[in-house]
C-alpha positions as CSV (number, residue, x, y, z in Angstrom):
1,M,-79.5,17.3,-9.4
2,G,-77.0,15.4,-7.2
3,I,-77.1,12.4,-5.2
4,D,-76.4,11.8,-1.6
5,G,-72.6,11.6,-1.2
6,S,-72.8,10.0,2.3
7,A,-74.9,7.1,0.9
8,K,-73.5,3.9,-0.7
9,Q,-74.7,4.7,-4.1
10,R,-74.0,2.4,-7.0
11,I,-72.7,4.4,-9.9
12,L,-71.7,2.9,-13.4
13,V,-69.7,4.8,-15.9
14,V,-70.1,3.5,-19.3
15,S,-67.7,4.3,-22.2
16,W,-68.1,1.7,-25.0
17,G,-66.8,4.0,-27.9
18,L,-63.3,4.5,-29.2
19,L,-60.1,4.4,-27.2
20,G,-59.6,8.2,-27.3
21,D,-63.3,9.0,-26.3
22,T,-62.8,6.5,-23.4
23,I,-59.6,8.4,-22.2
24,M,-61.3,11.8,-22.5
25,C,-64.0,10.7,-20.0
26,T,-61.5,9.7,-17.3
27,P,-61.4,13.2,-15.6
28,A,-65.2,12.4,-14.8
29,L,-64.0,9.4,-12.7
30,R,-61.7,11.7,-10.8
31,A,-64.5,14.0,-10.1
32,L,-66.9,11.4,-9.1
33,R,-64.5,9.8,-6.8
34,K,-63.8,13.1,-5.1
35,G,-67.4,14.3,-4.8
36,L,-68.9,10.7,-3.9
37,P,-66.2,9.0,-1.8
38,Q,-68.7,6.6,-0.3
39,A,-70.3,5.4,-3.6
40,H,-69.4,2.3,-5.3
41,L,-67.9,3.5,-8.5
42,A,-67.7,1.1,-11.5
43,F,-66.2,1.8,-15.0
44,S,-67.2,-0.1,-18.0
45,C,-65.1,-0.2,-21.3
46,H,-63.8,-2.2,-24.1
47,A,-62.0,-5.3,-22.8
48,Q,-59.0,-4.7,-25.1
49,W,-57.9,-1.5,-23.4
50,A,-59.6,-2.1,-19.9
51,G,-56.0,-2.6,-18.4
52,L,-55.2,1.0,-19.0
53,F,-57.8,2.0,-16.4
54,Q,-57.3,-0.9,-13.9
55,D,-56.5,1.1,-10.6
56,P,-58.3,0.5,-7.3
57,S,-57.3,3.9,-6.1
58,H,-59.5,5.5,-8.9
59,I,-62.4,3.1,-9.2
60,D,-64.0,0.4,-7.3
61,E,-64.6,-2.0,-10.1
62,L,-63.6,-2.4,-13.8
63,I,-66.2,-4.1,-16.0
64,P,-64.7,-5.0,-19.4
65,V,-67.2,-5.6,-22.3
66,H,-66.2,-7.9,-25.3
67,R,-68.3,-6.1,-28.0
68,R,-66.4,-8.1,-30.7
69,N,-68.3,-11.1,-29.3
70,W,-71.5,-9.4,-30.0
71,K,-71.5,-9.7,-33.8
72,G,-73.6,-12.1,-35.9
73,L,-76.5,-14.3,-34.8
74,R,-74.7,-16.0,-32.0
75,G,-73.4,-12.7,-30.8
76,W,-76.7,-11.2,-30.8
77,F,-77.9,-13.7,-28.2
78,K,-74.6,-13.2,-26.2
79,R,-75.1,-9.4,-26.3
80,I,-78.7,-9.8,-24.8
81,R,-77.3,-12.1,-22.0
82,D,-74.4,-9.7,-21.3
83,L,-76.5,-6.6,-21.2
84,D,-79.2,-8.3,-19.0
85,A,-76.7,-9.5,-16.5
86,L,-75.1,-6.0,-16.2
87,A,-78.6,-4.4,-15.8
88,R,-79.5,-6.8,-13.0
89,R,-76.7,-5.5,-10.8
90,G,-78.8,-2.8,-9.4
91,W,-77.2,0.6,-10.5
92,D,-78.5,3.9,-8.9
93,V,-77.0,6.1,-11.5
94,V,-75.5,5.5,-15.0
95,L,-73.3,8.0,-16.8
96,D,-73.5,7.4,-20.5
97,F,-70.2,8.5,-22.2
98,G,-70.6,6.8,-25.5
99,G,-71.3,3.4,-27.2
100,G,-74.3,4.0,-29.4
101,G,-77.1,1.5,-29.8
102,D,-75.6,-0.9,-27.3
103,V,-75.6,1.7,-24.5
104,R,-79.2,2.5,-25.4
105,R,-80.2,-1.1,-25.3
106,F,-78.6,-1.4,-21.8
107,L,-80.3,1.6,-20.5
108,D,-83.7,0.4,-21.8
109,R,-83.4,-2.5,-19.3
110,M,-83.4,0.0,-16.4
111,P,-86.2,2.5,-16.8
112,G,-85.9,3.9,-13.3
113,V,-82.2,4.5,-13.1
114,V,-80.8,8.1,-13.1
115,V,-78.9,8.6,-16.3
116,A,-76.5,11.4,-17.0
117,G,-75.0,11.9,-20.4
118,S,-72.0,13.8,-22.1
119,H,-74.1,14.9,-25.1
120,P,-77.0,17.3,-24.8
121,R,-79.1,15.4,-27.3
122,R,-78.7,11.9,-25.7
123,E,-82.2,10.5,-25.6
124,R,-82.2,8.7,-22.2
125,A,-79.9,11.4,-20.4
126,I,-82.3,13.2,-18.2
127,L,-79.3,15.1,-16.8
128,T,-77.2,16.6,-19.5
129,P,-74.5,19.3,-19.8
130,S,-75.8,22.7,-20.7
131,R,-73.2,23.4,-23.5
132,E,-72.3,21.2,-26.5
133,W,-69.2,22.8,-28.3
134,V,-66.8,22.5,-25.4
135,H,-64.2,20.1,-24.8
136,Q,-65.4,16.4,-24.5
137,S,-63.7,16.1,-21.1
138,D,-65.5,19.2,-20.0
139,R,-68.8,17.8,-21.0
140,C,-68.0,14.6,-19.2
141,L,-67.0,16.5,-16.1
142,E,-70.3,18.5,-16.2
143,A,-72.3,15.3,-16.4
144,A,-70.3,14.0,-13.4
145,R,-71.0,17.3,-11.4
146,L,-74.7,17.1,-12.1
147,V,-74.9,14.0,-10.2
148,G,-72.5,14.9,-7.3
149,G,-68.9,15.0,-8.7
150,Q,-66.5,17.7,-7.8
151,G,-63.7,19.2,-9.7
152,E,-62.7,20.7,-13.0
153,D,-59.3,19.0,-13.6
154,R,-59.4,18.0,-17.3
155,S,-56.0,16.0,-17.2
156,Y,-56.5,12.4,-18.2
157,Q,-56.4,9.6,-15.5
158,L,-54.8,6.4,-16.4
159,A,-53.9,3.4,-14.1
160,G,-51.2,4.6,-11.8
161,H,-48.7,1.9,-12.7
162,L,-48.4,3.2,-16.2
163,A,-46.6,6.3,-15.1
164,A,-43.0,6.6,-16.0
165,S,-40.1,8.9,-15.8
166,R,-38.5,10.2,-19.1
167,Q,-35.3,11.2,-17.7
168,R,-32.6,10.1,-20.3
169,Q,-29.4,8.4,-19.2
170,P,-26.1,10.2,-20.3
171,G,-25.4,9.2,-23.9
172,Q,-28.8,7.8,-24.4
173,A,-30.3,8.9,-27.7
174,R,-33.5,10.8,-27.9
175,R,-36.6,8.7,-28.9
176,I,-39.2,10.2,-31.1
177,A,-42.4,8.3,-32.2
178,I,-44.5,9.0,-35.2
179,N,-48.1,7.7,-35.3
180,P,-49.5,8.1,-38.9
181,G,-52.6,6.1,-38.4
182,A,-56.2,7.2,-37.6
183,G,-59.6,5.6,-37.6
184,D,-60.9,8.1,-40.2
185,S,-58.6,8.0,-43.3
186,K,-59.3,11.8,-43.8
187,K,-57.2,12.4,-40.7
188,R,-54.2,10.4,-42.0
189,W,-51.4,12.8,-43.2
190,P,-49.5,11.4,-46.2
191,A,-46.8,8.9,-45.4
192,E,-44.2,10.8,-47.6
193,R,-44.6,13.8,-45.4
194,F,-44.1,12.0,-42.3
195,R,-41.1,10.3,-43.9
196,A,-39.7,13.9,-44.7
197,V,-40.2,14.9,-41.1
198,A,-38.4,11.6,-39.9
199,V,-35.5,12.3,-42.0
200,H,-35.2,15.9,-40.6
201,L,-35.4,14.7,-37.1
202,R,-32.7,12.1,-37.6
203,E,-30.4,14.6,-39.2
204,C,-31.0,17.5,-36.7
205,Y,-31.4,15.6,-33.3
206,D,-29.7,12.3,-34.0
207,A,-32.9,10.7,-32.6
208,E,-34.2,7.2,-32.7
209,I,-37.4,7.4,-34.7
210,I,-40.0,4.7,-34.2
211,V,-43.1,4.5,-36.4
212,L,-46.2,3.1,-34.7
213,W,-49.1,1.3,-36.1
214,G,-52.3,-0.5,-35.2
215,P,-54.7,-2.9,-36.8
216,G,-54.8,-2.3,-40.6
217,E,-52.1,0.3,-40.5
218,R,-48.8,-1.6,-40.9
219,E,-48.6,-0.8,-44.7
220,I,-49.0,2.8,-43.8
221,A,-46.2,2.7,-41.3
222,E,-43.9,0.7,-43.7
223,G,-44.3,3.5,-46.3
224,I,-42.6,5.9,-43.7
225,V,-39.8,3.6,-42.4
226,G,-36.4,4.1,-44.0
227,K,-32.8,4.1,-42.8
228,D,-33.7,7.0,-40.7
229,S,-36.4,5.2,-38.7
230,E,-37.7,1.7,-37.5
231,L,-41.0,0.1,-37.5
232,A,-42.6,-0.5,-34.0
233,P,-43.5,-4.1,-33.1
234,P,-47.1,-5.0,-33.0
235,T,-48.6,-3.9,-29.7
236,T,-51.5,-4.3,-27.4
237,P,-52.9,-1.1,-25.8
238,L,-50.9,-1.8,-22.7
239,E,-47.8,-2.4,-24.8
240,L,-48.3,0.6,-26.6
241,A,-48.5,2.6,-23.4
242,G,-45.2,1.1,-22.2
243,L,-43.6,2.1,-25.6
244,L,-45.0,5.6,-25.4
245,S,-43.8,5.9,-21.8
246,S,-40.2,5.6,-23.2
247,V,-40.3,8.3,-25.9
248,D,-39.5,11.8,-25.6
249,L,-42.0,13.2,-28.1
250,L,-44.9,11.9,-30.2
251,I,-46.0,13.2,-33.5
252,S,-49.5,12.1,-34.2
253,G,-52.6,12.6,-36.1
254,D,-56.0,12.8,-34.2
255,S,-56.3,9.3,-32.8
256,G,-56.5,7.1,-29.7
257,P,-52.6,6.7,-29.4
258,M,-52.6,10.6,-29.3
259,H,-55.0,10.7,-26.3
260,L,-53.1,7.8,-24.7
261,A,-49.7,9.6,-25.0
262,A,-51.2,12.7,-23.4
263,G,-52.5,10.6,-20.5
264,L,-49.0,9.3,-20.1
265,G,-47.5,12.9,-19.9
266,C,-45.7,12.4,-23.3
267,P,-45.0,15.6,-25.1
268,L,-47.1,15.8,-28.1
269,V,-47.3,17.5,-31.5
270,A,-50.9,16.9,-32.6
271,L,-51.9,17.2,-36.4
272,F,-55.6,18.1,-36.5
273,S,-57.9,18.2,-39.5
274,T,-61.6,17.6,-39.7
275,A,-62.1,17.4,-35.9
276,D,-62.5,20.6,-33.8
277,P,-59.4,20.9,-31.5
278,A,-61.5,23.0,-29.0
279,V,-63.5,19.8,-28.5
280,Y,-60.8,17.0,-28.9
281,L,-57.3,18.4,-28.4
282,P,-55.5,16.5,-25.5
283,P,-54.5,18.5,-22.4
284,G,-50.8,18.8,-21.3
285,N,-47.7,19.4,-23.1
286,T,-49.4,19.4,-26.5
287,L,-48.7,21.7,-29.6
288,L,-51.4,21.9,-32.2
289,V,-50.7,21.9,-36.0
290,R,-54.0,22.3,-37.8
291,H,-55.2,22.2,-41.3
292,K,-58.9,22.7,-41.7
293,G,-60.3,20.0,-43.9
294,R,-59.0,16.5,-44.8
295,I,-55.2,15.9,-44.8
296,D,-54.8,12.5,-46.5
297,L,-54.2,14.4,-49.8
298,G,-52.0,16.9,-48.4
299,G,-52.9,19.2,-45.7
300,M,-50.4,21.1,-43.6
301,P,-46.8,21.5,-45.2
302,V,-43.9,19.5,-43.7
303,E,-42.3,22.8,-42.5
304,S,-45.1,23.6,-40.2
305,V,-44.7,20.2,-38.5
306,I,-40.9,20.7,-38.2
307,E,-41.5,24.1,-36.8
308,A,-43.8,22.6,-34.2
309,V,-41.2,20.1,-33.2
310,E,-38.6,22.9,-32.9
311,A,-41.0,24.7,-30.5
312,M,-41.1,21.5,-28.4
313,R,-37.2,21.5,-28.4
314,G,-37.3,21.4,-24.5
315,A,-38.7,17.9,-24.6
316,L,-35.7,16.8,-26.7
317,K,-32.9,18.2,-24.5
């Protein structure tokens, strides 16, 4: 079931989940813009990273939501007001790409709206992809095609102003970033192993090593930093994008910064554990190192990560 591409349909894409999930749905925005150029295309995501997607050449409207303000009794009333106001804006089609109960509450306010979802078991999604265990971006793309989107390009789409060149100036040291954090503690490779990789990279490549960290992760990062590396400053998502645009390689567990780096074209060594890389591995210049099962107590050996970096040597020339 598609919609009339010549009509001025109002389409809302909702992704109120994690940063990585939001980035993985951006290929669907490209497909919708291509297949439905006359439609009014709006994208709603968390306010803290909305700037990563602010680009009028990609979408007509960006709608940030402040879900942090929806907590507690006062937040409960604000959530009702916010969802009511968004529902009253007269959407023809809503694509549900994550956000749990808040998205369901929003959809309940619009019983007649066409809903497409990225998950086959989404309750209100009357249009759903036919397959479950494919890449998350492919599921989003299929949902977009069901309502008239066109294209199969899985590459991520961030705001155009974030693009940057990584051409190193003569004499400039290589820069390698390490991201040890992850929302799920079972996906965090031990700090001492990241530290061993940092020491090797410093010795073999004479590289600048910068250790990233997010909310609640500073102590983890400080456990890696030594004379061979430095601690990154605290960053907003936009500032983190700027930092990642300046590095030659990122070594990261399965996390939002991993997907952000891929969206910026940063070469990437991705450490996967409990999640299926067939569903979540970023596209682009990405090399996978996988240990099936949790890695916080060990996981893949240091040597396998160093070998992966060696295989990405071209990014460090």
